[in-house]
C-alpha positions in Angstrom: 71.0 -3.1 9.1 70.1 -4.0 12.7 71.3 -7.2 14.3 71.7 -8.6 17.8 74.7 -7.0 19.5 76.4 -10.3 20.3 76.1 -11.3 16.6 77.8 -8.1 15.5 80.6 -8.6 18.0 81.2 -12.1 16.8 81.2 -11.1 13.2 83.8 -8.5 14.0 86.0 -11.2 15.4 85.9 -9.8 18.9 84.5 -12.9 20.6 82.2 -15.8 20.1 78.5 -15.1 20.5 78.4 -16.8 23.9 81.5 -14.9 25.0 80.0 -11.6 23.7 76.9 -12.2 25.8 79.1 -12.6 28.8 80.9 -9.4 28.0 77.5 -7.6 27.8 76.5 -9.1 31.2 79.7 -7.8 32.6 78.9 -4.2 31.5 81.9 -4.2 29.1 79.9 -3.1 26.0 78.4 0.3 25.3 76.1 1.4 22.4 76.1 5.2 21.8 77.6 5.8 25.2 75.1 3.7 27.1 75.6 0.3 28.7 74.3 -2.5 26.4 71.9 -5.2 27.5 71.3 -8.7 26.3 69.1 -9.0 23.3 69.8 -5.4 22.2 69.7 -4.6 18.5 72.2 -2.3 16.9 73.1 -1.1 13.4 76.9 -1.2 13.0 76.7 1.4 10.2 74.9 3.9 12.4 75.6 3.1 16.1 78.8 3.7 18.0 79.7 0.3 19.6 82.5 0.3 22.2 84.1 -2.6 24.1 86.0 -1.8 27.3 85.8 1.8 26.3 87.4 1.3 22.9 85.3 2.2 19.9 84.9 -0.7 17.5 84.1 -0.7 13.8 83.8 -3.2 10.9 86.8 -1.6 9.3 88.9 -2.8 12.2 87.7 -6.4 11.8 90.8 -8.7 11.6 91.2 -11.3 8.9 89.7 -14.7 9.5 91.9 -17.2 11.3 91.3 -20.9 11.5 93.7 -23.1 13.6 93.8 -26.8 14.7 95.3 -27.1 18.2 96.6 -30.3 20.0 95.3 -29.5 23.5 97.4 -30.9 26.3 96.0 -32.2 29.6 95.5 -29.5 32.3 94.7 -26.7 29.8 91.1 -25.3 29.8 89.3 -24.6 26.6 88.3 -21.0 27.4 89.8 -17.6 26.7 89.9 -16.7 30.4 89.9 -18.8 33.5 89.0 -17.2 36.9 91.0 -20.0 38.6 94.1 -18.8 36.8 94.6 -22.2 35.1 96.4 -22.1 31.7 94.0 -21.6 28.7 94.3 -22.7 25.1 95.1 -19.1 24.2 98.2 -19.2 26.4 99.5 -21.8 23.9 99.5 -19.2 21.0 102.1 -16.6 20.4 101.4 -13.0 21.6 100.7 -11.8 18.0 97.8 -14.2 17.7 96.5 -13.9 21.3 96.0 -10.1 21.1 93.7 -8.2 18.8 92.3 -11.0 16.8 89.4 -12.3 18.8 90.5 -15.9 18.6 88.5 -18.4 20.7 87.9 -22.1 20.9 85.1 -23.8 19.0 83.4 -25.9 21.6 85.4 -27.5 24.4 87.5 -30.3 25.7 87.5 -30.7 29.4 90.8 -29.9 31.2 91.6 -33.7 31.7 91.1 -34.5 28.0 93.6 -34.0 25.1 93.5 -33.7 21.4 91.9 -31.8 18.5 90.4 -28.4 19.1 89.6 -25.8 16.5 90.4 -22.1 17.3 89.0 -19.3 15.2 87.9 -15.6 15.2 85.0 -16.5 12.9 82.1 -15.9 15.3 79.4 -17.1 12.9 81.2 -20.4 12.2 81.6 -20.9 16.0 77.9 -20.3 16.6 76.7 -22.7 14.0 79.2 -25.5 14.8 78.4 -25.4 18.5 74.7 -25.2 18.0 72.7 -28.2 19.5 71.2 -29.0 16.1 74.6 -29.5 14.6 75.8 -33.1 14.0 79.4 -32.9 13.0 81.1 -36.1 14.1 84.0 -36.2 16.6 86.3 -39.2 17.0 88.0 -40.1 20.3 90.4 -42.7 21.5 89.2 -43.6 25.0 91.0 -45.8 27.6 88.5 -47.2 30.2 88.9 -49.4 33.3 87.9 -53.0 32.9 86.6 -54.9 29.9 83.1 -53.8 28.7 81.4 -56.9 27.1 79.7 -56.8 23.8 76.3 -56.1 25.3 77.6 -53.0 27.1 79.3 -51.7 23.9 76.0 -52.3 22.0 74.0 -50.4 24.6 76.5 -47.5 24.4 76.1 -47.5 20.6 72.3 -47.4 20.8 72.2 -44.5 23.4 71.7 -44.4 27.1 69.6 -42.1 29.4 71.8 -39.3 30.7 70.2 -36.6 32.9 66.7 -37.6 31.8 67.5 -37.6 28.1 68.8 -40.3 25.8 72.0 -39.8 24.0 72.2 -40.1 20.3 73.4 -43.3 18.7 77.2 -43.5 18.6 79.9 -45.7 17.1 81.9 -47.6 19.7 84.4 -50.3 18.9 87.1 -52.1 20.9 90.6 -51.3 19.7 92.7 -53.3 22.2 92.3 -55.0 25.5 94.9 -54.9 28.3 95.2 -56.6 31.7 92.6 -54.4 33.4 91.9 -51.7 30.8 90.3 -51.4 27.3 91.1 -49.0 24.5 88.0 -47.9 22.6 87.3 -45.7 19.5 84.2 -43.7 19.9 82.5 -41.5 17.3 79.9 -39.0 18.5 77.6 -36.6 16.7 76.6 -34.7 19.8 78.6 -33.0 22.5 76.8 -32.9 25.8 78.9 -31.8 28.8 81.5 -34.5 29.6 79.3 -37.0 27.8 81.8 -39.8 27.2 83.0 -39.7 30.8 79.5 -39.6 32.3 78.2 -42.5 30.1 81.3 -44.6 30.8 80.9 -44.1 34.5 77.2 -44.9 34.4 78.0 -48.1 32.5 80.6 -49.1 35.1 83.8 -48.6 33.0 85.3 -45.2 34.1 87.5 -43.2 31.7 91.2 -43.2 32.4 92.3 -41.2 29.3 90.3 -39.4 26.6 91.9 -38.1 23.4 90.1 -36.5 20.5 91.6 -37.5 17.2 89.4 -35.9 14.6 86.6 -33.3 14.0 84.7 -34.5 11.1 87.2 -35.1 8.3 89.8 -32.9 10.0 92.4 -35.2 11.6 94.7 -34.2 14.4 97.6 -36.1 12.9 96.9 -37.0 9.3 99.7 -38.6 7.3 99.6 -35.6 4.9 100.3 -33.1 7.7 103.3 -32.4 10.0 102.9 -34.2 13.3 101.4 -31.9 16.0 102.9 -32.4 19.4 100.8 -31.5 22.5 100.5 -27.7 22.7 101.2 -27.2 19.0 98.9 -25.9 16.4 98.7 -25.4 12.6 96.5 -23.4 10.2 93.6 -25.3 8.7 93.9 -26.0 5.0 91.4 -24.4 2.5 89.6 -27.8 2.0 89.2 -28.2 5.8 87.7 -24.7 6.2 85.4 -25.4 3.3 84.3 -28.6 5.0 83.4 -26.7 8.2 81.5 -24.0 6.3 79.6 -26.6 4.3 78.4 -28.2 7.6 76.8 -25.1 9.0 75.3 -24.0 5.7 73.3 -27.2 5.7 71.4 -26.3 9.0 68.3 -24.2 8.8 68.2 -22.2 12.1 66.0 -19.1 12.8 68.6 -16.8 14.4 65.9 -14.4 15.6 64.8 -17.0 18.0 67.9 -16.2 20.1 69.1 -19.9 20.2 72.1 -20.5 22.4 75.4 -22.2 21.8 75.8 -25.5 23.6 78.8 -26.4 25.8 81.0 -29.0 24.3 82.7 -31.6 26.4 
């Protein structure tokens, strides 16, 4: 059955759909001996699909892997960085880095730390990073100054950011210090560097940003071994079920060619 080429590559665990699109742009993918193009359809049962000159097949598809990583500061949430900065894949052992198609689900910027999901399930990545998705993410954020109640309420209700209002959020003060405030923020959207940009706009710049949970998946739950920075663990069956349940609830017409959004 024909499907978009980037979808086939993601289903085979080679890359996420967005990364597969980039591989096609870079002329790394061939179909029946010819360079592939964006939007191309292919039938995995009939067409010969090659990546970097190596013939792929559904029989070579690796088993699904789902990991929770504690991302440290200074590490980028990509599979490859042209600036040669360390990536989240560099934190995995060689046997996981190679041949499994593992990639991050969404992003944390290089200056942020905390929970990040890694997987080779391209369909799951596509749905969870789609703009229509609303899985909550929880952050501990340290900001400069002491935002008053009116500012916190404004943040909760949503502010204009690049000409578009942010969704409502949960923002509460955890603790105040001499010239800083610790906040807990729960978002159900993930526009690029959203928390940092909103905090700057409101006059209370971010000092530190740490993601503590993705939906009900907690970085350091009492029932799990403590994850130090740079460490990872496999997701439990109930956590994987939670993620799958999220994307099954969203009706999206795949034929429209909708793109993944960039997470912060």
